[in-house]
N, C-alpha and C positions, 0 to 999 in steps of 0.2 A: 032177534036183529040189533038190539042193546046190547046184549053178551058180543055179539060179533066185534060190535065198535069199542066196548069197554078192553076186549083183546088184545084190538089193533093199538089203541091206546096207550095200552100197558106194555106193549111188545116198541112200540117207536121210544116211549120212555127208558125203558132198560138199552136200546140200541143207544140211547143218547150217551149214557152212563159208560158204555162200553168205550164207545167216541172219545169220550173227556179221560179214557185211562189211557188210552194207547196212542200213539202215532205214527205216520211214515213220511220221512219227509225224502223228495228226491231233489241234488244238489251237482253241481259242477263245476267245471273252470273250460274256457277254450282261451285256449294260448296260441299265438301264431305270430310270423316275424320271419324278416329278410334279413340274411346273415352274409357276411364276408370272412372269410378265412383266409389267410397269407399264405399257408404252407399245410396243406393235405396232401401227405402223401409225395412233396415236392412240385405241387401242381396250386395256384389259386383258384377257390370255389366259391361261389355265388349261389347260393340256394335259398328256397326258403324250409322253414323247419319248426316244428309244433313241439310245445312242452317246454320253453325252455326257462322261463322265468318260475311257472311252475306246471306240472306235468297235465296237459290236457286230460279232461276226465267227466263220466258222469257216475254218478253214484245212489243207491239207497241207505237211510241210518232211520231204524225203527227203535222204539221202546214201550215198552207193556208195563203199566202199574199192576203190579203181584200182592199188594199190600204192605203194612208194617215196613215201611221204608225198603224195600225189596223190587228190584226192576228186573227184566228181560229187555236186551239190548240186541242190536246185531248191525254189521255195515257190509255192504255187498258194493263194491269201489272198482269201476273199471278204468283202464289206461286206453288211448288212442291216439292217432295220427291224424290232424284234422287234414293233411294233405292227400291222402290218400284210402283213407277211412281203415285203413289196417288197426289190427288191437293192438296194443302196445305189451311191455313185459315178456317178449317173448312168444305172442300169441295167447294170452292165459286169457279167459273170458272174463276173471274178476281177479286181474294181474297185480293190482295195487293194494288190495286188503279185502279179507272174505273172514268175518269173523261171528260170532255170536257167546253170548257170556252173561253172567248176571251182575248186577251192581248194588251195593248198598251202603249204609252210611259208614262204612269202614272201608271200602275201596271197591275192586271190580275187580274179577275176573272172568276172560274171556279164552276160546279156543279159535284156532284155523291159521292163514296166511295174516302175519302182523308182523310193524316194524321192532326193533330191537331196544334195547335200552340206550346204546351210543346216539340213535337216532332221536328219541322222544327228548334225552334229556342235555345233551350237548352238541346236535345240529343244529338247532332252530338259534345258536349263537354265532355260525358263520355267517360271513356275508353271501355264501350262495343260498342259502335256507331264506336271505331276507330280500336284500335288492339287488342282487345278480345273476343269479338262477344259475342251473349245472354248471355251465361254462366258467365261472367264478368260484367252484366248489375246488379244494383241496386237489391237486397233479392226481388225476384217473381216480378220484374221491378214495382216497388209497384207505382211509380209515372211517370210510362210510357215513363219514356226517350229511354227507345228502342224499342219502339215501340210495345209494345206485342198486343194492343188495338187499333183499326182503327173506324173511323166514318164515317157511312152511313146517305144517303140523307144530304150533306152537302154542304152549299154555302160558299166558300173561295176568300177572297183576299189578294194578297200578293204584296204591294209595288214596286213601281221602285225602283231601286238602287240610294241613294241622297249621293256620296261620303262615301260608306261603310255602311250609315243606313237605314235599311228594316225594314218593321212592316206588321204585316196582322192580319187576325182575319178568324176563322170558327166558323157558326150557322148550327146544325143537327136539321131540324125537325122531334119531335118525333113520327110520323106516325099515334097515337091513337085517335079514332074519340071523340070526347068531351072532350079531355085532352090534354091540348094544352101543359104543362111541361115534362108529361110521356114523358123518356126518349130523353130528348131534352139536346144538350151538347153545350156548347160553350166556345169560346179560343180567349184569345188576346194574342200578343206577339210582340216581336221587337228584333234585333239583328244589333251588328257594326261587323264590318270585317274587316278592314283597316290597312296594314304593320303586323306589329309582335302582335298585339293585337287582339284580338276576343270576343265579349260578348255577353250574350244572357240571356232576360228574357221570361216568358210569365204566364200564370193562365189557365186552365184547369178548366171547371166545368162540372158534369154529372147527371142528374137525374135519379133516377131509374136504375142505373147502371146493374144491376142482371136481370134483369124482360126480357123478349123478345123482341127481338131488340134493347135491350140497349146497352152500352157500352160494358158490360162485357160479352154480350150475343148477340153477331152479326156476329160470324166467324172469330173473330179478332185476334185469336193468332194460328199459325202453331205448337204448342208444343202440344196441346191438343185438345179434340173436342170442337168445337163451344159453349161457352158459359160456360163451365166448367173452373171455378176458382179452380186451386188445390193447391197451394202454402200455405204451412203452415204458411207462413209470415203475411197472409192480408184475408184467403179464409172464415174465423169465420167474418168480417167482411165486406163483400160485400153485406151484405142484404141491407146496408145502403139505404137510402132514395138520399141521396146527396154524390156522390165521389168530391172534391175539392184538386185540386193540385195546389201550387205557388212554380215558379221552375225559377234558375237563375244559372249561370254560368260565366268564364272566362277561357280564355289560354293567354300564352305569350311564344313567341317563339325567342329563342335570340341561334342566330348560329344553330348548331342542333340541337339545346334540347325545348320541350314545356313544360312548365307547367302548370298544368288546375286545374281548382276546381270548382266545382259545390255544390249547395243544393236544399231542395224541403222540404216542409211541405206540408205534405198530409191529408187529414181528412177527414173521415166518417162521414156522418153528421145523426142522427135519425136514431139508430139500428134498424131493420126490425123486422117484428113479430113474425118469428124462437126465440125471444131471448124473457125468460123468465125476470120477474125484480128479481135482478135492472137495468138490462142492456137495455133491450128493451126501445127507443127512445134516448139515453144518445148516445153522439158522442165519439169516437176516433180517435185522432191526431197522426201521424209518422213524426218523422221529420231524414233527410239523407243528410250526406254530406262525399263529395269526392275529394282525394286528388289522382293526377293522373301525370305520369311522360313518356316521350317518347325521344327517341335521334336516330339521323341517322346516323349510325355508319359510311355507306356507303351510296351510291344510292342506293344500293340493300337489304339493309340489316337494320332494324327496329327496337327496343327492346322496351321495353313498362313495366311500373307497377302503381299500383293502391291500395289503400286502401280505405274504404267505412265502415262507419259507420253509422246503423240503430237502433234508440232510439224509442220502441213503446208508445203505449199508456198505462196509467194508466186510469183504470176505478173500480171503487169502491174499492180501495183500495190498489188493488191486485199490487206486483210489474212488474214494467216495462219491457215486452221484448227488449234483446239487440242486434244486429247481428255485429260481427266484419267479413268483409270477405277482403280477399288480391288476387290479381290476379298478374299473369304475361306473358308476352307473347314476344314470337320472331317471325318474318315478312321478309320472303325469297324469294326476287321476281324473278324470273327465265328470265322473261319478263316483259315487259308493262303489257301485260296481261292476266298471269299465276305466282302465286305464292304461297310459300308453308310454313306453320306455325305449331308454338305448343303454346299453351296456357293452365295455369294452375291456377286451383281458388280453395280456401281453405275457408270455412266458418263457424265459431261459433257461439254458439246461448246461451243466458243467460237469465233468468228469466221466468215469464210466458205467458201465449196466453188465448183468447179465442175462443171457437169453434164456429160455426154454431147454435151449440144448447145452447148455452151461459156456456157452462163448463168451467170452468178455467184449465188451462192444463202448464203443462212444455213446454216450448218454445225450439220446435226443429231445426236444420238450413234445409233451401231450398233454396239452387242455382236456381238463375233463367233458367226455361225451363225442371228441373229433375224433378223426384220423389223425393218426401220429405224425408229427414234422419231418424231414427228412433230413434237417439237420438241429440246432442247439437252441432256434427258435422260433414261436409262433404266436401269431396275433389273431384276433378274431374281433370283433362287431355285431352287435344286431341292435334293431331297428324291431320292436313287438310291440302286441296289442292283446292285452287278457281282459276275459271278460267273465263274470263269475255268477251264476242262477242261481 
């Protein structure tokens, strides 16, 4: 009897040590609110929607200490719609993130469905990733700063923090037999965050992005069906053989105020077979610049404003499309985990753009995540509540 009690005590002590060396955390966000859209395909729209300021989600995050400074880590993160209970990201079970890897004093290597370097290093500097939500992202999230598209089959390296400097990259296998480059995605980036100054720079390259399993067609967006590029800003260019983004940004905080700026160059290279001459095989380049500002009026009250300008491609002598966008927001924290917010976004389009069939048409407004406008203007406003757990 004494031996049995000693054995049980030893097992209990071992279990306590094992538990101390590993952990699993359940976490999540529920974001819900009321919206007004002045031009949803030509009509006013009033509705509830989920996950605007931040995508509604729940996830599991775990670590295990393997000794010698080495840890095993994993994340499984699900996206969902509060209004109807449906899965986000085109119906994927863990469509936001799903990866496993190893972490050490030198950095972290992970494998699975993950975020690219543009999202990691430059995205957090735009207004949409801070206080504006996806409706305040750049038109159509054309540069993926707001994480509209995620990468599958990805190997990712993230460095340790060296005095505020971090860097990393991703490589996504295309998974097409006999064609190594089809659906291939890779990215590189670096960031600096030390004191009042934050800087970020990144590069993203995706081959055949609109093909099945490509960046635009892998269940990457929670706002439309998997693979559907509906934004009038660049739907006509999504059949390009190569999608490339060069992004950079910075922010500086002085007192309660923060001023930020971002820039991106987006290139749709070698337009696809759906285009007729003279557009087929050509490339289209967009440039985007944003200036944003936020001020912490009180510990519980944040206000923000941003202006964004997108200059589109000139193809075969047609006038360039231009998009002017302004956003304002107010966020009030009822507690550390619950806040209420108001966001308003207005966009005005100018010039010409090209459809997927190669037809030149007047550019129309297209606030990110919404049905495109029937004319040059679109305004949306949202009142929402967010709870974190």
